[in-house]
Z-matrix of the N, CA and C atoms (Angstrom, degrees):
N
C 1 1.414
C 2 1.544 1 110.76
N 3 1.288 2 118.56 1 129.26
C 4 1.477 3 121.05 2 -179.18
C 5 1.534 4 109.95 3 -82.76
N 6 1.286 5 113.26 4 170.39
C 7 1.451 6 117.86 5 176.67
C 8 1.562 7 109.78 6 -71.08
N 9 1.264 8 116.39 7 -29.45
C 10 1.531 9 121.01 8 176.89
C 11 1.574 10 107.99 9 -62.87
N 12 1.341 11 117.60 10 -48.67
C 13 1.406 12 121.60 11 -179.95
C 14 1.529 13 111.71 12 -61.39
N 15 1.241 14 115.53 13 -41.99
C 16 1.489 15 121.77 14 179.83
C 17 1.549 16 109.08 15 -64.09
N 18 1.274 17 115.70 16 -41.88
C 19 1.500 18 120.91 17 -179.27
C 20 1.505 19 109.00 18 -66.77
N 21 1.306 20 117.96 19 -41.47
C 22 1.437 21 123.22 20 178.83
C 23 1.597 22 109.76 21 -62.66
N 24 1.285 23 116.87 22 -42.83
C 25 1.448 24 124.75 23 177.35
C 26 1.511 25 111.07 24 -64.37
N 27 1.269 26 118.59 25 -46.98
C 28 1.494 27 121.15 26 179.03
C 29 1.546 28 107.98 27 -63.68
N 30 1.319 29 117.01 28 -44.02
C 31 1.456 30 119.14 29 -177.83
C 32 1.535 31 111.23 30 -67.85
N 33 1.262 32 119.66 31 -35.46
C 34 1.496 33 122.04 32 177.98
C 35 1.532 34 107.13 33 -66.67
N 36 1.341 35 118.39 34 -44.16
C 37 1.531 36 121.16 35 176.90
C 38 1.429 37 108.64 36 -60.72
N 39 1.322 38 123.17 37 -44.18
C 40 1.482 39 121.87 38 -173.31
C 41 1.564 40 109.24 39 -69.37
N 42 1.339 41 118.35 40 -37.38
C 43 1.459 42 120.71 41 176.68
C 44 1.495 43 111.38 42 -65.83
N 45 1.337 44 121.58 43 -45.35
C 46 1.409 45 124.22 44 176.05
C 47 1.467 46 114.91 45 -63.81
N 48 1.321 47 117.03 46 -42.07
C 49 1.446 48 117.03 47 -179.89
C 50 1.552 49 108.50 48 -71.37
N 51 1.280 50 122.20 49 -40.61
C 52 1.400 51 123.68 50 179.15
C 53 1.511 52 112.76 51 -61.18
N 54 1.332 53 116.16 52 -41.37
C 55 1.476 54 119.33 53 -177.92
C 56 1.588 55 109.84 54 -65.45
N 57 1.342 56 117.94 55 -43.09
C 58 1.448 57 120.79 56 177.89
C 59 1.516 58 110.90 57 -67.85
N 60 1.313 59 117.87 58 -43.28
C 61 1.471 60 119.60 59 -179.48
C 62 1.504 61 110.17 60 -64.84
N 63 1.334 62 118.89 61 -42.35
C 64 1.448 63 120.61 62 -178.02
C 65 1.558 64 109.63 63 -68.19
N 66 1.246 65 116.04 64 -42.06
C 67 1.518 66 118.33 65 177.95
C 68 1.466 67 109.34 66 -56.34
N 69 1.307 68 118.04 67 -54.63
C 70 1.505 69 121.08 68 -179.86
C 71 1.508 70 113.30 69 -57.57
N 72 1.328 71 113.67 70 -43.02
C 73 1.512 72 118.83 71 -177.82
C 74 1.537 73 111.68 72 -64.19
N 75 1.328 74 113.66 73 -44.43
C 76 1.481 75 116.42 74 179.98
C 77 1.544 76 112.47 75 -66.20
N 78 1.340 77 116.16 76 -38.82
C 79 1.480 78 119.27 77 177.66
C 80 1.498 79 115.48 78 -66.00
N 81 1.286 80 116.52 79 -41.49
C 82 1.505 81 120.83 80 -178.22
C 83 1.544 82 112.23 81 -76.81
N 84 1.300 83 114.41 82 -25.51
C 85 1.510 84 117.40 83 -177.68
C 86 1.543 85 113.12 84 -109.71
N 87 1.346 86 118.71 85 18.91
C 88 1.492 87 124.66 86 176.78
C 89 1.499 88 105.31 87 -63.03
N 90 1.306 89 119.66 88 124.62
C 91 1.444 90 121.89 89 -172.06
C 92 1.500 91 117.07 90 -71.83
N 93 1.264 92 118.60 91 -12.58
C 94 1.493 93 119.56 92 176.83
C 95 1.536 94 111.49 93 -120.77
N 96 1.308 95 119.88 94 28.44
C 97 1.408 96 123.85 95 -178.61
C 98 1.523 97 112.25 96 -61.31
N 99 1.368 98 113.80 97 -38.71
C 100 1.488 99 120.52 98 175.37
C 101 1.530 100 102.73 99 -115.80
N 102 1.349 101 120.02 100 116.89
C 103 1.425 102 121.49 101 -168.63
C 104 1.536 103 109.70 102 -133.51
N 105 1.438 104 112.57 103 134.87
C 106 1.504 105 117.06 104 173.16
C 107 1.538 106 102.87 105 -132.97
N 108 1.239 107 115.93 106 122.69
C 109 1.515 108 122.19 107 177.23
C 110 1.479 109 112.34 108 -60.11
N 111 1.379 110 115.29 109 -48.37
C 112 1.466 111 124.73 110 174.60
C 113 1.540 112 106.21 111 -100.56
N 114 1.355 113 113.13 112 162.53
C 115 1.491 114 116.25 113 177.41
C 116 1.600 115 106.17 114 -69.16
N 117 1.295 116 112.03 115 128.16
C 118 1.487 117 120.43 116 177.53
C 119 1.558 118 106.61 117 -118.98
N 120 1.290 119 115.75 118 145.90
C 121 1.446 120 121.10 119 -179.32
C 122 1.574 121 107.16 120 -120.13
N 123 1.316 122 112.22 121 123.75
C 124 1.459 123 122.88 122 -176.93
C 125 1.573 124 104.23 123 -101.07
N 126 1.305 125 117.97 124 118.81
C 127 1.424 126 122.34 125 174.54
C 128 1.505 127 110.32 126 -106.36
N 129 1.302 128 118.46 127 124.29
C 130 1.455 129 124.32 128 175.51
C 131 1.619 130 104.53 129 -114.69
N 132 1.360 131 115.54 130 112.45
C 133 1.397 132 116.80 131 -179.47
C 134 1.520 133 113.61 132 -90.74
N 135 1.354 134 117.32 133 -2.40
C 136 1.406 135 120.03 134 176.25
C 137 1.549 136 109.53 135 -150.18
N 138 1.280 137 122.65 136 166.54
C 139 1.462 138 123.15 137 171.18
C 140 1.522 139 112.45 138 -62.79
N 141 1.293 140 118.71 139 132.74
C 142 1.436 141 121.52 140 179.84
C 143 1.541 142 109.12 141 -129.44
N 144 1.331 143 116.88 142 166.04
C 145 1.451 144 121.40 143 176.69
C 146 1.550 145 108.68 144 -106.11
N 147 1.263 146 114.67 145 173.58
C 148 1.428 147 122.20 146 -176.93
C 149 1.592 148 107.80 147 -59.88
N 150 1.331 149 119.17 148 -31.31
C 151 1.444 150 125.32 149 -175.32
C 152 1.561 151 106.46 150 -64.97
N 153 1.316 152 119.85 151 -38.57
C 154 1.507 153 123.10 152 -177.80
C 155 1.531 154 114.79 153 -86.55
N 156 1.315 155 115.52 154 -18.50
C 157 1.526 156 120.18 155 -175.28
C 158 1.532 157 111.76 156 -59.07
N 159 1.373 158 122.76 157 -42.81
C 160 1.457 159 121.61 158 -179.79
C 161 1.543 160 113.70 159 -60.35
N 162 1.296 161 117.36 160 -28.81
C 163 1.544 162 120.27 161 176.71
C 164 1.481 163 110.99 162 -65.42
N 165 1.323 164 118.49 163 -37.38
C 166 1.476 165 126.20 164 177.58
C 167 1.536 166 108.83 165 -73.10
N 168 1.242 167 118.74 166 -43.42
C 169 1.484 168 120.06 167 -175.52
C 170 1.564 169 109.24 168 -71.52
N 171 1.306 170 115.93 169 -33.27
C 172 1.481 171 118.19 170 -177.25
C 173 1.537 172 112.24 171 -70.29
N 174 1.340 173 119.51 172 -14.41
C 175 1.465 174 124.15 173 178.27
C 176 1.493 175 107.55 174 -79.80
N 177 1.295 176 118.55 175 -15.55
C 178 1.505 177 123.94 176 -176.38
C 179 1.441 178 106.63 177 -111.10
N 180 1.329 179 116.60 178 168.39
C 181 1.514 180 123.94 179 178.38
C 182 1.506 181 109.27 180 -92.58
N 183 1.401 182 112.28 181 67.11
C 184 1.467 183 119.87 182 -176.59
C 185 1.549 184 109.67 183 -120.53
N 186 1.307 185 115.12 184 129.08
C 187 1.499 186 114.39 185 -179.58
C 188 1.531 187 107.84 186 -103.40
N 189 1.371 188 111.11 187 137.00
C 190 1.430 189 121.25 188 -179.41
C 191 1.521 190 108.41 189 -163.60
N 192 1.304 191 117.13 190 168.89
C 193 1.500 192 121.23 191 -178.56
C 194 1.534 193 101.75 192 -111.52
N 195 1.346 194 116.42 193 114.93
C 196 1.464 195 123.93 194 -177.53
C 197 1.566 196 112.08 195 -55.01
N 198 1.339 197 116.61 196 -47.06
C 199 1.478 198 120.12 197 -176.44
C 200 1.513 199 110.11 198 -68.65
N 201 1.395 200 119.20 199 -39.20
C 202 1.451 201 118.37 200 178.26
C 203 1.542 202 111.38 201 -69.62
N 204 1.342 203 118.71 202 -39.67
C 205 1.433 204 121.52 203 177.62
C 206 1.576 205 112.21 204 -57.83
N 207 1.340 206 114.82 205 -42.82
C 208 1.483 207 118.65 206 176.19
C 209 1.532 208 108.84 207 -67.48
N 210 1.321 209 120.08 208 -42.29
C 211 1.435 210 123.08 209 177.60
C 212 1.564 211 113.54 210 -54.93
N 213 1.383 212 111.35 211 -48.09
C 214 1.496 213 118.40 212 -179.42
C 215 1.561 214 110.62 213 -66.17
N 216 1.323 215 114.22 214 -39.03
C 217 1.477 216 116.64 215 175.30
C 218 1.486 217 114.90 216 -62.51
N 219 1.308 218 117.49 217 -41.53
C 220 1.456 219 122.79 218 173.85
C 221 1.514 220 115.09 219 -63.78
N 222 1.347 221 113.48 220 -42.28
C 223 1.432 222 123.29 221 -178.40
C 224 1.558 223 107.75 222 -63.35
N 225 1.301 224 118.58 223 -40.92
C 226 1.437 225 123.61 224 -179.74
C 227 1.512 226 114.37 225 -86.22
N 228 1.300 227 116.53 226 -6.73
C 229 1.495 228 126.61 227 -177.89
C 230 1.551 229 108.85 228 51.68
N 231 1.380 230 113.54 229 46.69
C 232 1.396 231 120.18 230 171.24
C 233 1.612 232 107.03 231 -127.56
N 234 1.350 233 109.40 232 93.83
C 235 1.500 234 117.64 233 -175.17
C 236 1.463 235 113.56 234 -108.35
N 237 1.331 236 120.93 235 -1.86
C 238 1.471 237 122.69 236 -177.99
C 239 1.521 238 105.72 237 -123.13
N 240 1.307 239 116.81 238 135.58
C 241 1.446 240 123.75 239 -176.02
C 242 1.534 241 110.99 240 -119.01
N 243 1.349 242 113.16 241 142.04
C 244 1.504 243 119.03 242 -174.83
C 245 1.505 244 112.62 243 -82.93
N 246 1.292 245 117.89 244 153.20
C 247 1.475 246 120.71 245 177.55
C 248 1.566 247 106.62 246 -69.21
N 249 1.377 248 114.97 247 150.96
C 250 1.455 249 118.36 248 174.37
C 251 1.506 250 108.43 249 157.38
N 252 1.340 251 111.13 250 -170.04
C 253 1.483 252 121.70 251 -175.60
C 254 1.535 253 106.34 252 -115.52
N 255 1.343 254 115.20 253 120.03
C 256 1.434 255 119.31 254 -174.72
C 257 1.512 256 108.81 255 -130.04
N 258 1.352 257 116.32 256 129.54
C 259 1.415 258 123.28 257 -177.00
C 260 1.577 259 108.15 258 -98.19
N 261 1.319 260 116.50 259 134.98
C 262 1.429 261 122.42 260 175.70
C 263 1.581 262 105.55 261 -122.18
N 264 1.286 263 113.90 262 112.90
C 265 1.501 264 119.16 263 179.42
C 266 1.548 265 108.97 264 -132.62
N 267 1.276 266 118.07 265 121.40
C 268 1.455 267 119.68 266 -178.31
C 269 1.519 268 108.10 267 77.86
N 270 1.349 269 114.00 268 -148.44
C 271 1.506 270 118.75 269 -176.59
C 272 1.558 271 112.46 270 -100.38
N 273 1.230 272 114.33 271 154.08
C 274 1.476 273 121.45 272 178.75
C 275 1.590 274 110.07 273 -147.92
N 276 1.247 275 118.33 274 141.38
C 277 1.490 276 117.56 275 178.26
C 278 1.500 277 109.19 276 -77.82
N 279 1.365 278 112.81 277 161.65
C 280 1.477 279 117.47 278 176.89
C 281 1.565 280 108.86 279 -63.67
N 282 1.243 281 119.52 280 -34.60
C 283 1.517 282 125.82 281 179.74
C 284 1.541 283 104.31 282 -60.18
N 285 1.288 284 119.79 283 -53.92
C 286 1.480 285 123.49 284 -175.40
C 287 1.498 286 111.03 285 -61.20
N 288 1.315 287 115.82 286 -49.01
C 289 1.446 288 128.33 287 -173.41
C 290 1.510 289 110.72 288 -61.26
N 291 1.331 290 114.05 289 -52.96
C 292 1.430 291 120.67 290 -178.73
C 293 1.601 292 113.68 291 -65.59
N 294 1.351 293 110.69 292 -41.33
C 295 1.499 294 117.15 293 174.18
C 296 1.475 295 113.16 294 -55.53
N 297 1.338 296 113.17 295 -48.76
C 298 1.498 297 121.56 296 -174.76
C 299 1.530 298 107.38 297 -59.52
N 300 1.323 299 117.47 298 -52.28
C 301 1.499 300 119.76 299 -174.60
C 302 1.573 301 112.38 300 -70.86
N 303 1.288 302 115.38 301 -37.22
C 304 1.470 303 120.91 302 -179.97
C 305 1.540 304 114.60 303 -66.41
N 306 1.332 305 114.69 304 -34.72
C 307 1.439 306 120.74 305 179.31
C 308 1.549 307 115.31 306 -100.36
N 309 1.277 308 115.36 307 6.59
C 310 1.506 309 120.81 308 177.09
C 311 1.463 310 113.63 309 62.58
N 312 1.364 311 119.02 310 36.94
C 313 1.445 312 125.04 311 177.27
C 314 1.520 313 111.07 312 -82.62
N 315 1.414 314 115.32 313 76.81
C 316 1.425 315 120.50 314 -173.58
C 317 1.546 316 114.14 315 -77.21
N 318 1.325 317 110.02 316 159.34
C 319 1.494 318 116.17 317 174.94
C 320 1.517 319 108.97 318 -92.04
N 321 1.258 320 119.73 319 143.70
C 322 1.434 321 124.24 320 -179.09
C 323 1.567 322 112.97 321 -65.99
N 324 1.246 323 117.28 322 144.69
C 325 1.429 324 121.23 323 173.93
C 326 1.484 325 111.62 324 -117.45
N 327 1.332 326 119.46 325 171.68
C 328 1.466 327 121.83 326 179.32
C 329 1.418 328 109.30 327 -118.23
N 330 1.338 329 117.13 328 129.67
C 331 1.495 330 124.38 329 175.51
C 332 1.455 331 109.64 330 -118.05
N 333 1.336 332 120.91 331 129.67
C 334 1.393 333 124.40 332 -179.33
C 335 1.533 334 108.37 333 -113.30
N 336 1.286 335 116.17 334 126.32
C 337 1.508 336 121.41 335 176.87
C 338 1.486 337 106.98 336 -112.01
N 339 1.299 338 116.16 337 113.57
C 340 1.464 339 121.59 338 -176.70
C 341 1.552 340 109.08 339 -76.60
N 342 1.392 341 117.11 340 150.33
C 343 1.412 342 121.03 341 179.69
C 344 1.604 343 109.52 342 -58.52
N 345 1.254 344 113.80 343 143.03
C 346 1.505 345 117.73 344 176.95
C 347 1.580 346 111.96 345 91.18
N 348 1.315 347 118.29 346 -13.51
C 349 1.422 348 123.09 347 178.11
C 350 1.539 349 106.73 348 -77.28
N 351 1.307 350 116.27 349 130.88
C 352 1.479 351 120.65 350 175.82
C 353 1.513 352 106.37 351 -121.77
N 354 1.356 353 109.99 352 173.97
C 355 1.462 354 117.93 353 -178.55
C 356 1.549 355 109.31 354 -67.01
N 357 1.279 356 116.59 355 -28.97
C 358 1.465 357 120.40 356 -175.39
C 359 1.474 358 111.12 357 -80.17
N 360 1.346 359 120.95 358 -22.97
C 361 1.478 360 123.22 359 -175.35
C 362 1.379 361 116.66 360 -88.73
């Protein structure tokens, strides 16, 4: 095998690897992969898997691609999501969305307790 053949082989491998890596990287980090025009709040009252997540998202006005969401979840090996309150406003990448739900990184909510309200009432 000559140096030229070796160089062509290494170059072909680098181009192939780069195209696959770049394609995956761009898909999983696309900034509007999960999108809500208005602020939407996703409530998960128990742990769920990726199979149940679309049912919760479909109740809200959130745009996403079901097959790509499952692909990204499998790629990241994050298939179980924690209970909590999660806000989706504008665009979010699959990476960010999956990470947030899988690690339970909830968004704060506001609770107002009016004077005179007791635990019993």
